[in-house]
A tleap script that builds the chain and sets N, CA, C and O, in Angstrom:
source leaprc.protein.ff14SB
mol = sequence {
  NMET ALA MET LEU ALA LEU ALA LEU LEU ALA
  ALA ILE ALA ALA ALA GLN PRO PRO SER THR
  ASP ASP ASP ARG ILE PRO LEU THR LEU PRO
  GLU ILE ARG TRP LEU LEU ALA ALA LEU VAL
  LEU THR ARG PRO HIE SER ALA THR HIE VAL
  LEU ARG TRP SER ASP TRP ARG ARG ARG HIE
  GLN ALA THR ALA ARG ARG CYS HIE TYR GLN
  ARG ARG SER GLU CPRO
}
set mol.1.N position { -46.728 43.678 35.458 }
set mol.1.CA position { -45.071 44.107 34.719 }
set mol.1.C position { -44.662 43.622 33.364 }
set mol.1.O position { -44.008 44.298 32.569 }
set mol.2.N position { -45.049 42.521 33.174 }
set mol.2.CA position { -44.375 42.264 32.190 }
set mol.2.C position { -45.347 43.408 30.388 }
set mol.2.O position { -44.628 43.869 29.502 }
set mol.3.N position { -46.114 43.483 30.371 }
set mol.3.CA position { -47.125 44.361 30.092 }
set mol.3.C position { -46.177 46.148 30.152 }
set mol.3.O position { -45.960 46.679 29.063 }
set mol.4.N position { -45.770 46.795 31.298 }
set mol.4.CA position { -45.350 47.494 31.922 }
set mol.4.C position { -43.831 48.197 30.747 }
set mol.4.O position { -43.491 49.244 30.197 }
set mol.5.N position { -43.288 46.541 30.942 }
set mol.5.CA position { -41.521 46.561 30.432 }
set mol.5.C position { -41.490 47.016 28.676 }
set mol.5.O position { -40.923 47.770 27.885 }
set mol.6.N position { -42.897 45.587 28.792 }
set mol.6.CA position { -43.268 46.026 26.885 }
set mol.6.C position { -43.976 47.418 26.309 }
set mol.6.O position { -43.998 47.848 25.156 }
set mol.7.N position { -44.501 47.923 27.433 }
set mol.7.CA position { -45.126 49.230 26.840 }
set mol.7.C position { -43.695 50.094 26.970 }
set mol.7.O position { -43.493 50.911 26.072 }
set mol.8.N position { -42.671 49.966 28.043 }
set mol.8.CA position { -40.939 50.906 27.629 }
set mol.8.C position { -40.419 50.741 26.846 }
set mol.8.O position { -39.511 51.528 26.577 }
set mol.9.N position { -40.669 49.664 26.039 }
set mol.9.CA position { -39.426 48.791 24.876 }
set mol.9.C position { -40.210 49.496 24.120 }
set mol.9.O position { -39.559 50.014 23.212 }
set mol.10.N position { -41.741 49.848 24.071 }
set mol.10.CA position { -42.430 49.937 22.607 }
set mol.10.C position { -42.527 51.624 22.484 }
set mol.10.O position { -42.898 52.304 21.527 }
set mol.11.N position { -41.933 52.135 24.145 }
set mol.11.CA position { -41.922 53.530 23.522 }
set mol.11.C position { -40.854 54.349 23.405 }
set mol.11.O position { -40.793 55.544 23.116 }
set mol.12.N position { -39.909 53.447 23.703 }
set mol.12.CA position { -38.342 53.899 23.228 }
set mol.12.C position { -37.828 53.452 21.764 }
set mol.12.O position { -36.838 53.858 21.155 }
set mol.13.N position { -39.064 52.226 21.270 }
set mol.13.CA position { -38.594 52.336 19.455 }
set mol.13.C position { -39.633 53.498 18.751 }
set mol.13.O position { -39.375 54.167 17.751 }
set mol.14.N position { -40.860 53.539 19.553 }
set mol.14.CA position { -41.125 54.977 18.791 }
set mol.14.C position { -40.862 56.038 18.966 }
set mol.14.O position { -41.507 56.939 18.430 }
set mol.15.N position { -39.548 56.333 19.994 }
set mol.15.CA position { -39.109 57.454 19.896 }
set mol.15.C position { -37.675 57.819 19.158 }
set mol.15.O position { -36.818 58.646 19.468 }
set mol.16.N position { -37.731 57.105 18.323 }
set mol.16.CA position { -36.244 57.201 17.766 }
set mol.16.C position { -36.674 57.784 16.697 }
set mol.16.O position { -37.838 57.656 16.318 }
set mol.17.N position { -35.467 58.757 15.852 }
set mol.17.CA position { -35.813 59.326 14.783 }
set mol.17.C position { -36.114 58.775 13.520 }
set mol.17.O position { -35.360 57.939 13.020 }
set mol.18.N position { -37.235 59.193 12.901 }
set mol.18.CA position { -36.981 58.642 11.116 }
set mol.18.C position { -35.504 58.437 10.609 }
set mol.18.O position { -34.916 59.518 10.646 }
set mol.19.N position { -34.672 57.370 10.129 }
set mol.19.CA position { -34.240 56.919 9.425 }
set mol.19.C position { -34.075 57.515 8.217 }
set mol.19.O position { -35.070 57.763 7.537 }
set mol.20.N position { -32.930 57.800 7.817 }
set mol.20.CA position { -32.929 57.634 6.202 }
set mol.20.C position { -32.035 57.006 5.190 }
set mol.20.O position { -32.461 57.123 4.041 }
set mol.21.N position { -31.175 56.520 5.287 }
set mol.21.CA position { -30.092 55.400 5.006 }
set mol.21.C position { -30.633 53.981 5.509 }
set mol.21.O position { -30.703 53.262 6.506 }
set mol.22.N position { -30.945 54.054 4.252 }
set mol.22.CA position { -31.058 52.335 4.785 }
set mol.22.C position { -30.154 50.924 4.708 }
set mol.22.O position { -30.306 49.743 4.394 }
set mol.23.N position { -29.091 51.850 5.215 }
set mol.23.CA position { -27.548 50.714 5.932 }
set mol.23.C position { -27.644 50.074 6.825 }
set mol.23.O position { -26.702 49.345 7.136 }
set mol.24.N position { -29.236 50.109 7.846 }
set mol.24.CA position { -28.710 49.630 8.725 }
set mol.24.C position { -30.322 49.941 9.351 }
set mol.24.O position { -30.709 51.042 9.743 }
set mol.25.N position { -31.067 48.776 9.332 }
set mol.25.CA position { -33.074 49.139 9.993 }
set mol.25.C position { -32.989 49.530 11.846 }
set mol.25.O position { -32.327 49.295 12.857 }
set mol.26.N position { -34.007 50.167 11.422 }
set mol.26.CA position { -33.943 50.973 13.277 }
set mol.26.C position { -34.286 49.568 14.043 }
set mol.26.O position { -34.553 48.419 13.689 }
set mol.27.N position { -34.115 50.368 15.457 }
set mol.27.CA position { -33.854 49.681 16.718 }
set mol.27.C position { -35.075 48.542 16.811 }
set mol.27.O position { -36.115 49.194 16.907 }
set mol.28.N position { -35.329 47.376 16.821 }
set mol.28.CA position { -36.708 46.537 17.034 }
set mol.28.C position { -36.335 47.138 19.158 }
set mol.28.O position { -35.654 47.708 20.011 }
set mol.29.N position { -37.943 46.048 18.605 }
set mol.29.CA position { -37.980 45.630 20.440 }
set mol.29.C position { -37.219 44.620 20.665 }
set mol.29.O position { -36.923 44.595 21.860 }
set mol.30.N position { -36.679 43.620 19.976 }
set mol.30.CA position { -36.013 42.262 20.803 }
set mol.30.C position { -34.541 43.289 20.672 }
set mol.30.O position { -33.645 43.179 21.509 }
set mol.31.N position { -34.468 44.101 19.718 }
set mol.31.CA position { -33.092 44.129 19.510 }
set mol.31.C position { -32.624 45.822 20.864 }
set mol.31.O position { -31.529 46.169 21.307 }
set mol.32.N position { -33.986 46.409 21.082 }
set mol.32.CA position { -33.794 46.979 22.619 }
set mol.32.C position { -33.222 46.331 23.935 }
set mol.32.O position { -32.331 46.642 24.725 }
set mol.33.N position { -34.423 44.945 23.792 }
set mol.33.CA position { -34.525 44.908 25.003 }
set mol.33.C position { -33.111 44.065 25.439 }
set mol.33.O position { -32.850 43.753 26.601 }
set mol.34.N position { -32.045 43.690 23.974 }
set mol.34.CA position { -31.132 42.818 23.872 }
set mol.34.C position { -30.094 43.740 24.369 }
set mol.34.O position { -29.195 43.262 25.061 }
set mol.35.N position { -30.104 45.137 24.074 }
set mol.35.CA position { -28.923 45.520 24.675 }
set mol.35.C position { -29.604 46.102 25.938 }
set mol.35.O position { -28.542 46.502 26.416 }
set mol.36.N position { -30.305 46.384 26.647 }
set mol.36.CA position { -30.840 46.305 27.770 }
set mol.36.C position { -30.668 45.560 28.757 }
set mol.36.O position { -30.513 45.772 29.960 }
set mol.37.N position { -30.721 44.463 27.988 }
set mol.37.CA position { -30.195 43.015 28.868 }
set mol.37.C position { -29.190 42.893 29.034 }
set mol.37.O position { -28.863 42.607 30.186 }
set mol.38.N position { -27.794 43.081 27.677 }
set mol.38.CA position { -26.149 43.220 27.430 }
set mol.38.C position { -25.848 44.477 28.506 }
set mol.38.O position { -25.142 44.156 29.462 }
set mol.39.N position { -26.074 45.169 28.481 }
set mol.39.CA position { -25.611 46.741 29.121 }
set mol.39.C position { -25.968 46.914 30.824 }
set mol.39.O position { -25.303 47.531 31.657 }
set mol.40.N position { -27.340 46.092 31.041 }
set mol.40.CA position { -27.373 46.459 32.215 }
set mol.40.C position { -27.333 45.737 33.154 }
set mol.40.O position { -26.486 45.834 34.042 }
set mol.41.N position { -28.494 44.655 33.106 }
set mol.41.CA position { -27.974 43.063 33.451 }
set mol.41.C position { -26.908 42.167 33.402 }
set mol.41.O position { -26.952 41.013 33.829 }
set mol.42.N position { -25.838 42.769 32.816 }
set mol.42.CA position { -24.424 41.781 32.571 }
set mol.42.C position { -23.695 42.565 31.451 }
set mol.42.O position { -23.777 43.073 30.332 }
set mol.43.N position { -22.816 42.273 32.685 }
set mol.43.CA position { -21.334 42.956 32.300 }
set mol.43.C position { -20.078 41.980 32.259 }
set mol.43.O position { -19.181 41.942 33.101 }
set mol.44.N position { -20.260 40.711 30.397 }
set mol.44.CA position { -19.344 40.272 30.031 }
set mol.44.C position { -18.631 41.426 29.354 }
set mol.44.O position { -17.581 41.782 29.888 }
set mol.45.N position { -19.069 42.137 28.151 }
set mol.45.CA position { -18.428 42.588 27.537 }
set mol.45.C position { -18.605 44.045 27.768 }
set mol.45.O position { -19.421 44.526 28.554 }
set mol.46.N position { -17.537 44.901 26.805 }
set mol.46.CA position { -17.715 46.548 27.552 }
set mol.46.C position { -18.882 47.258 26.408 }
set mol.46.O position { -19.167 46.690 25.355 }
set mol.47.N position { -19.479 48.586 26.829 }
set mol.47.CA position { -20.543 48.958 26.315 }
set mol.47.C position { -20.020 48.884 25.096 }
set mol.47.O position { -20.479 48.018 24.352 }
set mol.48.N position { -19.108 49.630 24.676 }
set mol.48.CA position { -19.024 49.767 22.919 }
set mol.48.C position { -18.796 48.601 21.708 }
set mol.48.O position { -19.128 48.645 20.524 }
set mol.49.N position { -17.830 47.139 22.765 }
set mol.49.CA position { -18.678 46.302 22.143 }
set mol.49.C position { -20.260 45.264 22.108 }
set mol.49.O position { -20.755 44.280 21.557 }
set mol.50.N position { -20.604 46.557 23.343 }
set mol.50.CA position { -22.094 45.759 22.674 }
set mol.50.C position { -22.653 46.488 21.680 }
set mol.50.O position { -23.306 46.165 20.687 }
set mol.51.N position { -22.318 47.437 22.077 }
set mol.51.CA position { -22.859 49.127 20.783 }
set mol.51.C position { -22.516 48.912 19.206 }
set mol.51.O position { -23.133 49.475 18.301 }
set mol.52.N position { -21.383 47.966 19.013 }
set mol.52.CA position { -20.858 47.900 18.164 }
set mol.52.C position { -21.326 46.228 17.175 }
set mol.52.O position { -21.182 45.844 16.014 }
set mol.53.N position { -21.743 45.824 18.067 }
set mol.53.CA position { -22.079 44.426 17.623 }
set mol.53.C position { -23.666 45.241 16.981 }
set mol.53.O position { -23.884 45.202 15.770 }
set mol.54.N position { -24.313 45.692 17.600 }
set mol.54.CA position { -25.519 45.475 17.586 }
set mol.54.C position { -25.551 46.591 16.128 }
set mol.54.O position { -26.359 46.372 15.224 }
set mol.55.N position { -24.977 47.283 16.091 }
set mol.55.CA position { -24.724 48.252 15.320 }
set mol.55.C position { -24.309 47.267 14.099 }
set mol.55.O position { -25.188 47.492 13.267 }
set mol.56.N position { -23.620 46.501 13.671 }
set mol.56.CA position { -23.098 45.481 13.327 }
set mol.56.C position { -23.954 44.293 12.546 }
set mol.56.O position { -23.750 43.643 11.520 }
set mol.57.N position { -25.094 44.332 13.611 }
set mol.57.CA position { -25.955 43.760 13.562 }
set mol.57.C position { -27.371 44.181 12.952 }
set mol.57.O position { -28.225 43.485 12.403 }
set mol.58.N position { -27.351 45.043 13.126 }
set mol.58.CA position { -28.825 46.105 12.749 }
set mol.58.C position { -28.203 45.841 10.522 }
set mol.58.O position { -28.847 45.295 9.625 }
set mol.59.N position { -26.998 46.419 10.468 }
set mol.59.CA position { -26.842 46.859 9.217 }
set mol.59.C position { -26.931 44.962 8.488 }
set mol.59.O position { -27.628 44.694 7.510 }
set mol.60.N position { -26.245 44.112 9.090 }
set mol.60.CA position { -26.390 42.596 8.122 }
set mol.60.C position { -27.905 42.448 7.780 }
set mol.60.O position { -28.328 41.891 6.767 }
set mol.61.N position { -28.946 43.228 9.114 }
set mol.61.CA position { -30.570 42.465 8.762 }
set mol.61.C position { -30.562 43.578 7.737 }
set mol.61.O position { -30.595 43.167 6.577 }
set mol.62.N position { -30.526 44.899 7.893 }
set mol.62.CA position { -30.804 45.363 6.620 }
set mol.62.C position { -30.450 44.818 4.986 }
set mol.62.O position { -31.308 44.935 4.111 }
set mol.63.N position { -29.265 44.294 4.734 }
set mol.63.CA position { -28.357 43.733 3.602 }
set mol.63.C position { -29.349 42.946 3.432 }
set mol.63.O position { -30.075 43.034 2.442 }
set mol.64.N position { -29.542 41.947 4.499 }
set mol.64.CA position { -30.486 40.676 4.013 }
set mol.64.C position { -31.428 40.946 3.537 }
set mol.64.O position { -31.586 40.297 2.503 }
set mol.65.N position { -32.501 41.854 3.822 }
set mol.65.CA position { -33.709 42.615 4.116 }
set mol.65.C position { -33.980 43.289 1.777 }
set mol.65.O position { -34.804 43.479 0.883 }
set mol.66.N position { -32.346 43.322 2.180 }
set mol.66.CA position { -33.443 44.463 0.865 }
set mol.66.C position { -32.846 42.814 -0.766 }
set mol.66.O position { -33.387 42.389 -1.787 }
set mol.67.N position { -31.366 42.480 0.079 }
set mol.67.CA position { -31.775 41.528 -0.746 }
set mol.67.C position { -32.658 39.910 -1.067 }
set mol.67.O position { -32.559 39.020 -1.911 }
set mol.68.N position { -33.589 40.196 0.229 }
set mol.68.CA position { -34.977 39.438 0.514 }
set mol.68.C position { -36.027 40.116 -1.113 }
set mol.68.O position { -36.528 39.459 -2.026 }
set mol.69.N position { -36.012 41.843 -0.848 }
set mol.69.CA position { -37.074 41.528 -1.396 }
set mol.69.C position { -36.250 42.484 -3.237 }
set mol.69.O position { -36.844 42.718 -4.289 }
set mol.70.N position { -35.402 42.648 -3.019 }
set mol.70.CA position { -35.216 42.361 -4.377 }
set mol.70.C position { -35.326 40.951 -4.982 }
set mol.70.O position { -35.605 40.960 -6.181 }
set mol.71.N position { -35.133 39.465 -4.286 }
set mol.71.CA position { -35.688 38.356 -5.061 }
set mol.71.C position { -36.293 38.121 -5.329 }
set mol.71.O position { -36.358 37.550 -6.418 }
set mol.72.N position { -37.429 38.384 -4.465 }
set mol.72.CA position { -39.020 38.306 -4.566 }
set mol.72.C position { -39.485 39.662 -5.398 }
set mol.72.O position { -40.615 40.139 -5.506 }
set mol.73.N position { -38.478 40.027 -5.840 }
set mol.73.CA position { -39.455 41.381 -6.999 }
set mol.73.C position { -39.081 40.484 -9.013 }
set mol.73.O position { -39.535 40.546 -10.156 }
set mol.74.N position { -38.305 39.979 -8.453 }
set mol.74.CA position { -37.369 39.258 -9.433 }
set mol.74.C position { -38.855 38.167 -10.282 }
set mol.74.O position { -39.659 37.418 -9.727 }
set mol.75.N position { -38.691 38.555 -11.900 }
set mol.75.CA position { -39.704 37.295 -12.045 }
set mol.75.C position { -39.077 35.693 -11.790 }
set mol.75.O position { -39.819 34.716 -11.893 }
savepdb mol mol.pdb
quit
């Protein structure tokens, strides 16, 4: 059952269209799992709130990635 769930998450992640902007990272398996859990299993927040939080998080991760790569490329 766990392998089937992982396969489903991998298929969802692979089906994403390629992103052309560096503004946010693509959806990752943990992010998709978190979104499904937040939207389907629990209802403490609205769907709009959950999706906005995910968008903010992916933007933040993209900024962190750019800064990390920039710092590693400096002599």
